[in-house]
N, CA and C atoms of all chains as a GROMACS GRO file, in nm:
protein
  651
    1MET      N    1  15.669  15.062   3.989
    1MET     CA    2  15.541  15.090   4.053
    1MET      C    3  15.481  14.958   4.107
    2SER      N    4  15.451  14.960   4.232
    2SER     CA    5  15.399  14.835   4.292
    2SER      C    6  15.247  14.828   4.281
    3GLU      N    7  15.199  14.708   4.262
    3GLU     CA    8  15.054  14.687   4.252
    3GLU      C    9  15.000  14.632   4.383
    4THR      N   10  14.888  14.685   4.421
    4THR     CA   11  14.824  14.636   4.543
    4THR      C   12  14.714  14.538   4.506
    5VAL      N   13  14.725  14.418   4.555
    5VAL     CA   14  14.624  14.318   4.526
    5VAL      C   15  14.527  14.311   4.644
    6VAL      N   16  14.402  14.336   4.613
    6VAL     CA   17  14.300  14.330   4.719
    6VAL      C   18  14.227  14.196   4.707
    7GLU      N   19  14.240  14.116   4.809
    7GLU     CA   20  14.172  13.986   4.807
    7GLU      C   21  14.032  14.000   4.866
    8GLN      N   22  13.937  13.950   4.791
    8GLN     CA   23  13.800  13.954   4.841
    8GLN      C   24  13.771  13.826   4.919
    9ALA      N   25  13.698  13.840   5.027
    9ALA     CA   26  13.659  13.723   5.105
    9ALA      C   27  13.546  13.651   5.033
   10GLY      N   28  13.580  13.546   4.961
   10GLY     CA   29  13.480  13.472   4.885
   10GLY      C   30  13.444  13.343   4.954
   11PRO      N   31  13.358  13.264   4.888
   11PRO     CA   32  13.321  13.135   4.945
   11PRO      C   33  13.444  13.045   4.956
   12GLU      N   34  13.446  12.965   5.061
   12GLU     CA   35  13.559  12.876   5.085
   12GLU      C   36  13.538  12.743   5.013
   13ALA      N   37  13.636  12.704   4.929
   13ALA     CA   38  13.626  12.575   4.860
   13ALA      C   39  13.675  12.464   4.953
   14ARG      N   40  13.601  12.355   4.958
   14ARG     CA   41  13.639  12.242   5.044
   14ARG      C   42  13.676  12.122   4.956
   15PRO      N   43  13.742  12.023   5.016
   15PRO     CA   44  13.776  11.903   4.938
   15PRO      C   45  13.651  11.835   4.883
   16ALA      N   46  13.669  11.761   4.773
   16ALA     CA   47  13.555  11.695   4.708
   16ALA      C   48  13.483  11.600   4.803
   17ALA      N   49  13.561  11.536   4.892
   17ALA     CA   50  13.500  11.442   4.987
   17ALA      C   51  13.401  11.514   5.078
   18ALA      N   52  13.435  11.639   5.113
   18ALA     CA   53  13.346  11.717   5.201
   18ALA      C   54  13.213  11.743   5.132
   19ALA      N   55  13.217  11.767   5.001
   19ALA     CA   56  13.093  11.790   4.926
   19ALA      C   57  13.005  11.666   4.927
   20PHE      N   58  13.069  11.550   4.910
   20PHE     CA   59  12.994  11.424   4.912
   20PHE      C   60  12.932  11.400   5.050
   21VAL      N   61  13.012  11.422   5.154
   21VAL     CA   62  12.962  11.401   5.291
   21VAL      C   63  12.847  11.497   5.320
   22ALA      N   64  12.863  11.623   5.280
   22ALA     CA   65  12.758  11.723   5.304
   22ALA      C   66  12.628  11.684   5.234
   23CYS      N   67  12.639  11.639   5.108
   23CYS     CA   68  12.520  11.599   5.033
   23CYS      C   69  12.453  11.477   5.098
   24PHE      N   70  12.534  11.382   5.142
   24PHE     CA   71  12.477  11.263   5.205
   24PHE      C   72  12.407  11.300   5.336
   25LEU      N   73  12.471  11.386   5.416
   25LEU     CA   74  12.410  11.427   5.543
   25LEU      C   75  12.281  11.505   5.518
   26ALA      N   76  12.282  11.587   5.411
   26ALA     CA   77  12.162  11.665   5.377
   26ALA      C   78  12.047  11.572   5.341
   27TRP      N   79  12.078  11.461   5.275
   27TRP     CA   80  11.974  11.364   5.242
   27TRP      C   81  11.927  11.289   5.367
   28LEU      N   82  12.024  11.257   5.454
   28LEU     CA   83  11.995  11.177   5.574
   28LEU      C   84  11.897  11.249   5.666
   29VAL      N   85  11.926  11.374   5.697
   29VAL     CA   86  11.838  11.456   5.780
   29VAL      C   87  11.836  11.597   5.719
   30PRO      N   88  11.719  11.649   5.684
   30PRO     CA   89  11.714  11.784   5.625
   30PRO      C   90  11.783  11.886   5.716
   31GLY      N   91  11.877  11.960   5.661
   31GLY     CA   92  11.948  12.063   5.739
   31GLY      C   93  12.082  12.016   5.794
   32LEU      N   94  12.102  11.885   5.804
   32LEU     CA   95  12.226  11.832   5.862
   32LEU      C   96  12.347  11.865   5.774
   33GLY      N   97  12.327  11.869   5.643
   33GLY     CA   98  12.436  11.904   5.552
   33GLY      C   99  12.482  12.047   5.576
   34HIS      N  100  12.388  12.137   5.600
   34HIS     CA  101  12.423  12.277   5.626
   34HIS      C  102  12.491  12.290   5.763
   35LEU      N  103  12.448  12.210   5.859
   35LEU     CA  104  12.512  12.212   5.991
   35LEU      C  105  12.658  12.166   5.977
   36TYR      N  106  12.681  12.065   5.897
   36TYR     CA  107  12.816  12.014   5.871
   36TYR      C  108  12.903  12.122   5.807
   37LEU      N  109  12.839  12.206   5.723
   37LEU     CA  110  12.912  12.314   5.656
   37LEU      C  111  12.915  12.442   5.740
   38ARG      N  112  12.874  12.429   5.867
   38ARG     CA  113  12.876  12.539   5.966
   38ARG      C  114  12.782  12.653   5.931
   39LYS      N  115  12.668  12.620   5.870
   39LYS     CA  116  12.564  12.719   5.845
   39LYS      C  117  12.450  12.688   5.943
   40LYS      N  118  12.472  12.722   6.070
   40LYS     CA  119  12.381  12.677   6.176
   40LYS      C  120  12.241  12.734   6.163
   41GLU      N  121  12.232  12.864   6.131
   41GLU     CA  122  12.101  12.929   6.122
   41GLU      C  123  12.017  12.867   6.011
   42ARG      N  124  12.079  12.852   5.894
   42ARG     CA  125  12.008  12.792   5.781
   42ARG      C  126  11.971  12.647   5.811
   43ALA      N  127  12.063  12.576   5.876
   43ALA     CA  128  12.036  12.436   5.910
   43ALA      C  129  11.910  12.424   5.997
   44ALA      N  130  11.900  12.510   6.096
   44ALA     CA  131  11.785  12.503   6.188
   44ALA      C  132  11.655  12.533   6.114
   45VAL      N  133  11.659  12.636   6.028
   45VAL     CA  134  11.537  12.674   5.954
   45VAL      C  135  11.497  12.564   5.856
   46PHE      N  136  11.593  12.510   5.782
   46PHE     CA  137  11.561  12.405   5.684
   46PHE      C  138  11.509  12.280   5.753
   47PHE      N  139  11.569  12.245   5.867
   47PHE     CA  140  11.522  12.129   5.944
   47PHE      C  141  11.376  12.149   5.984
   48ALA      N  142  11.346  12.269   6.037
   48ALA     CA  143  11.210  12.296   6.085
   48ALA      C  144  11.109  12.299   5.970
   49VAL      N  145  11.146  12.363   5.859
   49VAL     CA  146  11.053  12.379   5.746
   49VAL      C  147  11.025  12.244   5.680
   50VAL      N  148  11.130  12.169   5.647
   50VAL     CA  149  11.110  12.043   5.574
   50VAL      C  150  11.040  11.939   5.662
   51LEU      N  151  11.085  11.928   5.787
   51LEU     CA  152  11.020  11.831   5.875
   51LEU      C  153  10.878  11.874   5.912
   52GLY      N  154  10.857  12.005   5.924
   52GLY     CA  155  10.722  12.055   5.952
   52GLY      C  156  10.627  12.022   5.838
   53LEU      N  157  10.674  12.042   5.716
   53LEU     CA  158  10.593  12.012   5.599
   53LEU      C  159  10.566  11.862   5.589
   54PHE      N  160  10.668  11.783   5.619
   54PHE     CA  161  10.654  11.637   5.615
   54PHE      C  162  10.552  11.590   5.720
   55ALA      N  163  10.567  11.642   5.842
   55ALA     CA  164  10.476  11.602   5.951
   55ALA      C  165  10.332  11.642   5.918
   56LEU      N  166  10.317  11.761   5.860
   56LEU     CA  167  10.185  11.807   5.820
   56LEU      C  168  10.126  11.717   5.712
   57GLY      N  169  10.212  11.672   5.622
   57GLY     CA  170  10.168  11.580   5.516
   57GLY      C  171  10.120  11.448   5.571
   58VAL      N  172  10.194  11.392   5.666
   58VAL     CA  173  10.154  11.264   5.726
   58VAL      C  174  10.025  11.283   5.806
   59ALA      N  175  10.018  11.393   5.883
   59ALA     CA  176   9.900  11.418   5.965
   59ALA      C  177   9.776  11.445   5.879
   60SER      N  178   9.797  11.496   5.757
   60SER     CA  179   9.684  11.526   5.668
   60SER      C  180   9.647  11.408   5.579
   61ASP      N  181   9.690  11.288   5.617
   61ASP     CA  182   9.657  11.166   5.543
   61ASP      C  183   9.719  11.163   5.403
   62GLY      N  184   9.833  11.226   5.387
   62GLY     CA  185   9.904  11.218   5.259
   62GLY      C  186   9.961  11.079   5.241
   63ALA      N  187   9.978  11.038   5.115
   63ALA     CA  188  10.029  10.904   5.088
   63ALA      C  189  10.161  10.911   5.012
   64ALA      N  190  10.256  10.828   5.054
   64ALA     CA  191  10.381  10.817   4.981
   64ALA      C  192  10.352  10.747   4.848
   65SER      N  193  10.421  10.789   4.742
   65SER     CA  194  10.396  10.733   4.609
   65SER      C  195  10.460  10.596   4.594
   66LEU      N  196  10.396  10.511   4.514
   66LEU     CA  197  10.450  10.379   4.482
   66LEU      C  198  10.482  10.372   4.334
   67PHE      N  199  10.593  10.307   4.301
   67PHE     CA  200  10.629  10.293   4.160
   67PHE      C  201  10.539  10.188   4.095
   68GLU      N  202  10.472  10.229   3.988
   68GLU     CA  203  10.385  10.139   3.912
   68GLU      C  204  10.438  10.136   3.769
   69PRO      N  205  10.491  10.021   3.723
   69PRO     CA  206  10.554  10.016   3.590
   69PRO      C  207  10.464  10.066   3.477
   70ARG      N  208  10.331  10.052   3.493
   70ARG     CA  209  10.240  10.096   3.386
   70ARG      C  210  10.222  10.248   3.384
   71GLN      N  211  10.269  10.314   3.492
   71GLN     CA  212  10.261  10.461   3.499
   71GLN      C  213  10.402  10.515   3.524
   72PRO      N  214  10.478  10.541   3.416
   72PRO     CA  215  10.620  10.579   3.432
   72PRO      C  216  10.642  10.701   3.521
   73LEU      N  217  10.547  10.796   3.522
   73LEU     CA  218  10.568  10.916   3.603
   73LEU      C  219  10.567  10.886   3.754
   74SER      N  220  10.509  10.771   3.789
   74SER     CA  221  10.507  10.735   3.932
   74SER      C  222  10.650  10.711   3.983
   75PHE      N  223  10.742  10.683   3.892
   75PHE     CA  224  10.883  10.666   3.930
   75PHE      C  225  10.939  10.797   3.986
   76LEU      N  226  10.906  10.909   3.917
   76LEU     CA  227  10.955  11.040   3.962
   76LEU      C  228  10.897  11.076   4.098
   77ALA      N  229  10.767  11.048   4.116
   77ALA     CA  230  10.702  11.080   4.244
   77ALA      C  231  10.764  10.998   4.358
   78THR      N  232  10.793  10.870   4.330
   78THR     CA  233  10.854  10.785   4.432
   78THR      C  234  10.995  10.833   4.465
   79LEU      N  235  11.069  10.870   4.360
   79LEU     CA  236  11.205  10.922   4.379
   79LEU      C  237  11.202  11.052   4.462
   80ASP      N  238  11.102  11.136   4.435
   80ASP     CA  239  11.087  11.262   4.508
   80ASP      C  240  11.060  11.234   4.656
   81ASN      N  241  10.971  11.137   4.684
   81ASN     CA  242  10.945  11.100   4.824
   81ASN      C  243  11.072  11.050   4.892
   82LEU      N  244  11.149  10.970   4.819
   82LEU     CA  245  11.272  10.913   4.876
   82LEU      C  246  11.376  11.021   4.905
   83ALA      N  247  11.368  11.134   4.833
   83ALA     CA  248  11.463  11.243   4.854
   83ALA      C  249  11.450  11.305   4.993
   84THR      N  250  11.338  11.279   5.060
   84THR     CA  251  11.322  11.332   5.197
   84THR      C  252  11.417  11.263   5.294
   85GLY      N  253  11.469  11.147   5.254
   85GLY     CA  254  11.561  11.075   5.340
   85GLY      C  255  11.492  10.960   5.412
   86PRO      N  256  11.557  10.904   5.513
   86PRO     CA  257  11.499  10.788   5.583
   86PRO      C  258  11.361  10.815   5.644
   87ILE      N  259  11.329  10.941   5.671
   87ILE     CA  260  11.196  10.967   5.730
   87ILE      C  261  11.084  10.932   5.632
   88ASP      N  262  11.118  10.917   5.505
   88ASP     CA  263  11.018  10.874   5.407
   88ASP      C  264  10.958  10.739   5.448
   89LEU      N  265  11.039  10.657   5.514
   89LEU     CA  266  10.991  10.525   5.556
   89LEU      C  267  10.874  10.539   5.653
   90VAL      N  268  10.874  10.647   5.731
   90VAL     CA  269  10.765  10.670   5.827
   90VAL      C  270  10.632  10.686   5.752
   91SER      N  271  10.634  10.769   5.647
   91SER     CA  272  10.510  10.790   5.572
   91SER      C  273  10.467  10.664   5.499
   92ARG      N  274  10.564  10.584   5.452
   92ARG     CA  275  10.529  10.457   5.385
   92ARG      C  276  10.466  10.360   5.483
   93TYR      N  277  10.524  10.352   5.602
   93TYR     CA  278  10.469  10.261   5.703
   93TYR      C  279  10.330  10.309   5.744
   94HIS      N  280  10.316  10.440   5.757
   94HIS     CA  281  10.188  10.499   5.798
   94HIS      C  282  10.081  10.474   5.693
   95THR      N  283  10.119  10.478   5.566
   95THR     CA  284  10.022  10.463   5.458
   95THR      C  285   9.990  10.317   5.428
   96TYR      N  286  10.095  10.235   5.418
   96TYR     CA  287  10.075  10.099   5.366
   96TYR      C  288  10.094   9.990   5.472
   97GLY      N  289  10.128  10.029   5.595
   97GLY     CA  290  10.147   9.931   5.700
   97GLY      C  291  10.277   9.854   5.686
   98GLY      N  292  10.368   9.903   5.604
   98GLY     CA  293  10.498   9.838   5.584
   98GLY      C  294  10.583   9.924   5.492
   99ILE      N  295  10.706   9.880   5.472
   99ILE     CA  296  10.798   9.955   5.386
   99ILE      C  297  10.783   9.901   5.243
  100VAL      N  298  10.712   9.975   5.160
  100VAL     CA  299  10.686   9.933   5.022
  100VAL      C  300  10.725  10.047   4.929
  101PHE      N  301  10.789  10.012   4.816
  101PHE     CA  302  10.830  10.115   4.721
  101PHE      C  303  10.762  10.100   4.585
  102ALA      N  304  10.711   9.980   4.555
  102ALA     CA  305  10.651   9.957   4.424
  102ALA      C  306  10.529   9.866   4.437
  103LEU      N  307  10.434   9.885   4.345
  103LEU     CA  308  10.317   9.798   4.342
  103LEU      C  309  10.355   9.667   4.271
  104PRO      N  310  10.318   9.552   4.327
  104PRO     CA  311  10.341   9.426   4.254
  104PRO      C  312  10.271   9.430   4.119
  105GLY      N  313  10.334   9.371   4.018
  105GLY     CA  314  10.289   9.385   3.880
  105GLY      C  315  10.155   9.325   3.842
  106GLU      N  316  10.123   9.204   3.891
  106GLU     CA  317  10.003   9.134   3.844
  106GLU      C  318   9.876   9.187   3.910
  107ASP      N  319   9.767   9.190   3.829
  107ASP     CA  320   9.640   9.241   3.880
  107ASP      C  321   9.580   9.154   3.990
  108GLY      N  322   9.596   9.022   3.979
  108GLY     CA  323   9.534   8.932   4.077
  108GLY      C  324   9.614   8.914   4.205
  109ASP      N  325   9.732   8.973   4.211
  109ASP     CA  326   9.819   8.958   4.328
  109ASP      C  327   9.749   9.013   4.454
  110PRO      N  328   9.731   8.929   4.557
  110PRO     CA  329   9.661   8.977   4.678
  110PRO      C  330   9.734   9.092   4.746
  111ARG      N  331   9.865   9.094   4.736
  111ARG     CA  332   9.942   9.203   4.798
  111ARG      C  333   9.913   9.336   4.728
  112ARG      N  334   9.900   9.329   4.594
  112ARG     CA  335   9.867   9.450   4.518
  112ARG      C  336   9.728   9.501   4.558
  113THR      N  337   9.633   9.407   4.569
  113THR     CA  338   9.497   9.445   4.608
  113THR      C  339   9.497   9.509   4.747
  114ASP      N  340   9.574   9.452   4.839
  114ASP     CA  341   9.581   9.506   4.975
  114ASP      C  342   9.638   9.648   4.975
  115LEU      N  343   9.746   9.668   4.898
  115LEU     CA  344   9.808   9.802   4.892
  115LEU      C  345   9.713   9.904   4.831
  116LEU      N  346   9.642   9.862   4.724
  116LEU     CA  347   9.549   9.954   4.658
  116LEU      C  348   9.433   9.988   4.751
  117ASN      N  349   9.387   9.890   4.829
  117ASN     CA  350   9.279   9.918   4.924
  117ASN      C  351   9.324  10.017   5.032
  118ARG      N  352   9.448  10.000   5.078
  118ARG     CA  353   9.501  10.094   5.179
  118ARG      C  354   9.510  10.235   5.120
  119LEU      N  355   9.553  10.240   4.992
  119LEU     CA  356   9.565  10.371   4.926
  119LEU      C  357   9.427  10.434   4.906
  120ARG      N  358   9.328  10.352   4.866
  120ARG     CA  359   9.192  10.404   4.846
  120ARG      C  360   9.133  10.459   4.975
  121SER      N  361   9.165  10.394   5.088
  121SER     CA  362   9.112  10.444   5.216
  121SER      C  363   9.172  10.582   5.247
  122ARG      N  364   9.295  10.606   5.200
  122ARG     CA  365   9.357  10.737   5.218
  122ARG      C  366   9.291  10.840   5.126
  123VAL      N  367   9.265  10.800   5.001
  123VAL     CA  368   9.211  10.893   4.902
  123VAL      C  369   9.074  10.946   4.947
  124ARG      N  370   9.003  10.866   5.025
  124ARG     CA  371   8.871  10.910   5.073
  124ARG      C  372   8.881  11.024   5.174
  125SER      N  373   8.996  11.042   5.234
  125SER     CA  374   9.014  11.150   5.332
  125SER      C  375   9.007  11.285   5.261
  126VAL      N  376   8.940  11.382   5.323
  126VAL     CA  377   8.924  11.514   5.259
  126VAL      C  378   9.056  11.589   5.245
  127THR      N  379   9.154  11.555   5.329
  127THR     CA  380   9.282  11.628   5.323
  127THR      C  381   9.392  11.547   5.252
  128TYR      N  382   9.351  11.439   5.183
  128TYR     CA  383   9.450  11.353   5.116
  128TYR      C  384   9.535  11.432   5.016
  129GLU      N  385   9.469  11.514   4.934
  129GLU     CA  386   9.542  11.589   4.831
  129GLU      C  387   9.646  11.682   4.893
  130TYR      N  388   9.602  11.754   4.999
  130TYR     CA  389   9.696  11.845   5.067
  130TYR      C  390   9.814  11.768   5.123
  131GLY      N  391   9.782  11.659   5.192
  131GLY     CA  392   9.888  11.580   5.256
  131GLY      C  393   9.989  11.528   5.156
  132THR      N  394   9.939  11.477   5.043
  132THR     CA  395  10.030  11.422   4.942
  132THR      C  396  10.118  11.532   4.882
  133ILE      N  397  10.058  11.649   4.857
  133ILE     CA  398  10.137  11.761   4.803
  133ILE      C  399  10.242  11.806   4.905
  134PHE      N  400  10.206  11.809   5.033
  134PHE     CA  401  10.303  11.847   5.136
  134PHE      C  402  10.421  11.750   5.137
  135LEU      N  403  10.392  11.621   5.126
  135LEU     CA  404  10.500  11.520   5.126
  135LEU      C  405  10.590  11.538   5.004
  136LEU      N  406  10.529  11.560   4.886
  136LEU     CA  407  10.608  11.578   4.764
  136LEU      C  408  10.692  11.707   4.772
  137THR      N  409  10.633  11.812   4.828
  137THR     CA  410  10.706  11.939   4.839
  137THR      C  411  10.825  11.926   4.934
  138ALA      N  412  10.807  11.850   5.042
  138ALA     CA  413  10.918  11.828   5.136
  138ALA      C  414  11.033  11.758   5.063
  139GLY      N  415  11.000  11.662   4.977
  139GLY     CA  416  11.104  11.593   4.899
  139GLY      C  417  11.174  11.687   4.803
  140LEU      N  418  11.096  11.770   4.732
  140LEU     CA  419  11.157  11.866   4.638
  140LEU      C  420  11.247  11.964   4.710
  141MET      N  421  11.202  12.009   4.829
  141MET     CA  422  11.285  12.102   4.907
  141MET      C  423  11.417  12.037   4.945
  142ASN      N  424  11.411  11.909   4.983
  142ASN     CA  425  11.536  11.844   5.025
  142ASN      C  426  11.631  11.823   4.907
  143ILE      N  427  11.575  11.804   4.786
  143ILE     CA  428  11.662  11.795   4.668
  143ILE      C  429  11.737  11.928   4.650
  144LEU      N  430  11.664  12.040   4.666
  144LEU     CA  431  11.729  12.171   4.655
  144LEU      C  432  11.834  12.190   4.764
  145LEU      N  433  11.806  12.139   4.885
  145LEU     CA  434  11.903  12.151   4.995
  145LEU      C  435  12.030  12.071   4.966
  146ILE      N  436  12.014  11.952   4.906
  146ILE     CA  437  12.130  11.870   4.872
  146ILE      C  438  12.216  11.944   4.769
  147LEU      N  439  12.150  12.003   4.667
  147LEU     CA  440  12.224  12.079   4.565
  147LEU      C  441  12.290  12.203   4.626
  148ASP      N  442  12.220  12.266   4.722
  148ASP     CA  443  12.275  12.385   4.787
  148ASP      C  444  12.401  12.348   4.866
  149CYS      N  445  12.396  12.233   4.935
  149CYS     CA  446  12.513  12.186   5.010
  149CYS      C  447  12.631  12.163   4.916
  150TYR      N  448  12.602  12.106   4.799
  150TYR     CA  449  12.709  12.082   4.701
  150TYR      C  450  12.772  12.215   4.658
  151ASP      N  451  12.685  12.315   4.631
  151ASP     CA  452  12.736  12.446   4.589
  151ASP      C  453  12.822  12.510   4.698
  152ILE      N  454  12.776  12.501   4.823
  152ILE     CA  455  12.853  12.562   4.934
  152ILE      C  456  12.986  12.488   4.952
  153ALA      N  457  12.979  12.355   4.950
  153ALA     CA  458  13.101  12.276   4.973
  153ALA      C  459  13.203  12.293   4.861
  154SER      N  460  13.154  12.314   4.738
  154SER     CA  461  13.248  12.328   4.626
  154SER      C  462  13.291  12.474   4.604
  155GLY      N  463  13.246  12.564   4.692
  155GLY     CA  464  13.292  12.702   4.687
  155GLY      C  465  13.218  12.792   4.590
  156ARG      N  466  13.107  12.746   4.536
  156ARG     CA  467  13.031  12.829   4.442
  156ARG      C  468  12.939  12.927   4.515
  157LYS      N  469  12.913  12.897   4.640
  157LYS     CA  470  12.820  12.981   4.717
  157LYS      C  471  12.870  12.992   4.859
  158ASN      N  472  12.838  13.104   4.923
  158ASN     CA  473  12.881  13.124   5.061
  158ASN      C  474  12.773  13.082   5.159
  159MET      N  475   9.466  11.747   6.196
  159MET     CA  476   9.431  11.757   6.054
  159MET      C  477   9.361  11.892   6.029
  160ILE      N  478   9.414  11.970   5.937
  160ILE     CA  479   9.356  12.102   5.908
  160ILE      C  480   9.265  12.090   5.787
  161ARG      N  481   9.137  12.121   5.806
  161ARG     CA  482   9.042  12.104   5.697
  161ARG      C  483   9.017  12.232   5.618
  162SER      N  484   9.060  12.346   5.671
  162SER     CA  485   9.035  12.473   5.602
  162SER      C  486   9.130  12.490   5.483
  163HIS      N  487   9.072  12.515   5.365
  163HIS     CA  488   9.154  12.538   5.246
  163HIS      C  489   9.245  12.659   5.267
  164PHE      N  490   9.188  12.765   5.324
  164PHE     CA  491   9.264  12.889   5.338
  164PHE      C  492   9.380  12.873   5.435
  165VAL      N  493   9.355  12.805   5.547
  165VAL     CA  494   9.463  12.785   5.645
  165VAL      C  495   9.574  12.699   5.584
  166ASN      N  496   9.536  12.596   5.510
  166ASN     CA  497   9.637  12.514   5.442
  166ASN      C  498   9.717  12.599   5.343
  167LEU      N  499   9.647  12.687   5.271
  167LEU     CA  500   9.714  12.775   5.174
  167LEU      C  501   9.815  12.866   5.244
  168VAL      N  502   9.772  12.924   5.357
  168VAL     CA  503   9.860  13.018   5.428
  168VAL      C  504   9.982  12.944   5.485
  169ILE      N  505   9.960  12.826   5.544
  169ILE     CA  506  10.072  12.750   5.600
  169ILE      C  507  10.171  12.709   5.490
  170PHE      N  508  10.117  12.656   5.380
  170PHE     CA  509  10.202  12.612   5.269
  170PHE      C  510  10.282  12.729   5.212
  171SER      N  511  10.212  12.841   5.187
  171SER     CA  512  10.280  12.959   5.131
  171SER      C  513  10.388  13.010   5.226
  172GLY      N  514  10.355  13.013   5.354
  172GLY     CA  515  10.451  13.062   5.454
  172GLY      C  516  10.576  12.976   5.459
  173LEU      N  517  10.558  12.845   5.462
  173LEU     CA  518  10.674  12.755   5.470
  173LEU      C  519  10.760  12.764   5.343
  174VAL      N  520  10.695  12.767   5.228
  174VAL     CA  521  10.771  12.777   5.101
  174VAL      C  522  10.846  12.910   5.094
  175ALA      N  523  10.780  13.018   5.139
  175ALA     CA  524  10.844  13.150   5.135
  175ALA      C  525  10.965  13.154   5.228
  176VAL      N  526  10.951  13.101   5.349
  176VAL     CA  527  11.064  13.099   5.444
  176VAL      C  528  11.178  13.015   5.387
  177PHE      N  529  11.144  12.901   5.328
  177PHE     CA  530  11.246  12.812   5.271
  177PHE      C  531  11.328  12.885   5.164
  178PHE      N  532  11.259  12.949   5.069
  178PHE     CA  533  11.332  13.015   4.960
  178PHE      C  534  11.402  13.142   5.006
  179ALA      N  535  11.349  13.206   5.109
  179ALA     CA  536  11.416  13.325   5.163
  179ALA      C  537  11.552  13.288   5.220
  180PHE      N  538  11.557  13.178   5.296
  180PHE     CA  539  11.684  13.135   5.356
  180PHE      C  540  11.776  13.068   5.254
  181LEU      N  541  11.716  13.011   5.149
  181LEU     CA  542  11.798  12.944   5.047
  181LEU      C  543  11.867  13.046   4.956
  182THR      N  544  11.798  13.156   4.927
  182THR     CA  545  11.852  13.249   4.827
  182THR      C  546  11.913  13.377   4.884
  183GLN      N  547  11.882  13.411   5.008
  183GLN     CA  548  11.932  13.537   5.065
  183GLN      C  549  12.014  13.512   5.190
  184SER      N  550  12.105  13.606   5.219
  184SER     CA  551  12.186  13.588   5.340
  184SER      C  552  12.163  13.699   5.442
  185GLU      N  553  12.104  13.811   5.398
  185GLU     CA  554  12.078  13.922   5.491
  185GLU      C  555  11.934  13.914   5.543
  186THR      N  556  11.917  13.949   5.670
  186THR     CA  557  11.784  13.940   5.732
  186THR      C  558  11.680  14.026   5.659
  187LYS      N  559  11.722  14.147   5.619
  187LYS     CA  560  11.631  14.238   5.552
  187LYS      C  561  11.583  14.179   5.418
  188ASP      N  562  11.676  14.121   5.344
  188ASP     CA  563  11.641  14.061   5.214
  188ASP      C  564  11.550  13.940   5.232
  189ARG      N  565  11.579  13.864   5.339
  189ARG     CA  566  11.495  13.747   5.366
  189ARG      C  567  11.352  13.787   5.397
  190LEU      N  568  11.337  13.891   5.479
  190LEU     CA  569  11.202  13.938   5.512
  190LEU      C  570  11.127  13.983   5.387
  191ARG      N  571  11.200  14.051   5.299
  191ARG     CA  572  11.138  14.099   5.174
  191ARG      C  573  11.090  13.981   5.089
  192VAL      N  574  11.174  13.878   5.078
  192VAL     CA  575  11.136  13.760   4.999
  192VAL      C  576  11.015  13.690   5.062
  193ILE      N  577  11.015  13.680   5.196
  193ILE     CA  578  10.903  13.614   5.264
  193ILE      C  579  10.773  13.689   5.236
  194LEU      N  580  10.779  13.821   5.246
  194LEU     CA  581  10.657  13.901   5.224
  194LEU      C  582  10.612  13.895   5.078
  195VAL      N  583  10.706  13.914   4.986
  195VAL     CA  584  10.670  13.917   4.844
  195VAL      C  585  10.625  13.780   4.794
  196LEU      N  586  10.705  13.676   4.824
  196LEU     CA  587  10.673  13.542   4.774
  196LEU      C  588  10.549  13.484   4.843
  197GLY      N  589  10.547  13.493   4.976
  197GLY     CA  590  10.431  13.441   5.050
  197GLY      C  591  10.304  13.514   5.013
  198GLY      N  592  10.313  13.648   5.008
  198GLY     CA  593  10.196  13.729   4.972
  198GLY      C  594  10.149  13.700   4.832
  199SER      N  595  10.243  13.686   4.738
  199SER     CA  596  10.206  13.659   4.598
  199SER      C  597  10.134  13.525   4.586
  200MET      N  598  10.185  13.424   4.656
  200MET     CA  599  10.122  13.292   4.647
  200MET      C  600   9.978  13.297   4.698
  201ILE      N  601   9.957  13.368   4.809
  201ILE     CA  602   9.822  13.374   4.867
  201ILE      C  603   9.729  13.455   4.777
  202VAL      N  604   9.774  13.574   4.738
  202VAL     CA  605   9.688  13.664   4.658
  202VAL      C  606   9.657  13.601   4.521
  203LEU      N  607   9.759  13.547   4.454
  203LEU     CA  608   9.736  13.486   4.322
  203LEU      C  609   9.643  13.365   4.331
  204SER      N  610   9.657  13.287   4.438
  204SER     CA  611   9.568  13.171   4.454
  204SER      C  612   9.423  13.217   4.470
  205LEU      N  613   9.403  13.324   4.548
  205LEU     CA  614   9.267  13.375   4.568
  205LEU      C  615   9.210  13.430   4.436
  206ILE      N  616   9.295  13.498   4.358
  206ILE     CA  617   9.249  13.551   4.229
  206ILE      C  618   9.210  13.437   4.135
  207ILE      N  619   9.295  13.334   4.128
  207ILE     CA  620   9.265  13.219   4.042
  207ILE      C  621   9.137  13.150   4.088
  208ALA      N  622   9.122  13.134   4.220
  208ALA     CA  623   9.001  13.072   4.273
  208ALA      C  624   8.877  13.154   4.237
  209TYR      N  625   8.888  13.286   4.244
  209TYR     CA  626   8.776  13.374   4.213
  209TYR      C  627   8.740  13.365   4.064
  210VAL      N  628   8.844  13.360   3.979
  210VAL     CA  629   8.821  13.351   3.834
  210VAL      C  630   8.756  13.217   3.799
  211MET      N  631   8.795  13.111   3.870
  211MET     CA  632   8.741  12.978   3.841
  211MET      C  633   8.598  12.960   3.893
  212TYR      N  634   8.557  13.045   3.985
  212TYR     CA  635   8.429  13.027   4.052
  212TYR      C  636   8.309  13.016   3.957
  213PRO      N  637   8.301  13.098   3.848
  213PRO     CA  638   8.184  13.089   3.760
  213PRO      C  639   8.176  12.957   3.680
  214PHE      N  640   8.287  12.881   3.673
  214PHE     CA  641   8.286  12.761   3.591
  214PHE      C  642   8.248  12.639   3.674
  215PRO      N  643   8.131  12.583   3.647
  215PRO     CA  644   8.091  12.464   3.724
  215PRO      C  645   8.171  12.341   3.682
  216LEU      N  646   8.169  12.237   3.766
  216LEU     CA  647   8.243  12.115   3.735
  216LEU      C  648   8.181  12.041   3.616
  217ARG      N  649   8.046  12.050   3.603
  217ARG     CA  650   7.984  11.986   3.486
  217ARG      C  651   7.868  12.072   3.434
   0.00000   0.00000   0.00000
């Protein structure tokens, strides 16, 4: 008696290098990892949503987070902002007038005072809270997109 | 710059709902359902929480 094997069309597993490339592209530009994996529709939507949220955050006077050694949780917020990819540099330049990732340690440091003054001028804006949340959410979304690219590339998801 | 709390709420809810609809679903019908349920829930629950908080003054 012969057995009939029915093959189901499942997700396609790709080489490990493809997963790494997809994750890197997803970090570089939101949606680019999905485009690389030939998910054009999702790529377009993710690009529009994440960049739209990011642009809204910058326009609403949101501030990119700075790592402050005395506040350990600020490390997570800074890491989350960085997950948006190179466009994070735009919000940092917009907020602090330069590319800065951490507050200088000493209280009397003039650079620290300058950065805090720039941040305080942002906090006075009525939409500062919204803007900052939009920027953080864009970063969290891109983390999920990077993980999604890994799942698709490794064949766990279609 | 959008100063309206409600407009910000609707935009944020809409974008988050669209994001998760495309992330978790592959069929158009399922995506629409997620957008309506998730987006609607975020807006309605936020309004309920805001209404419940209204009687409590800041100080």
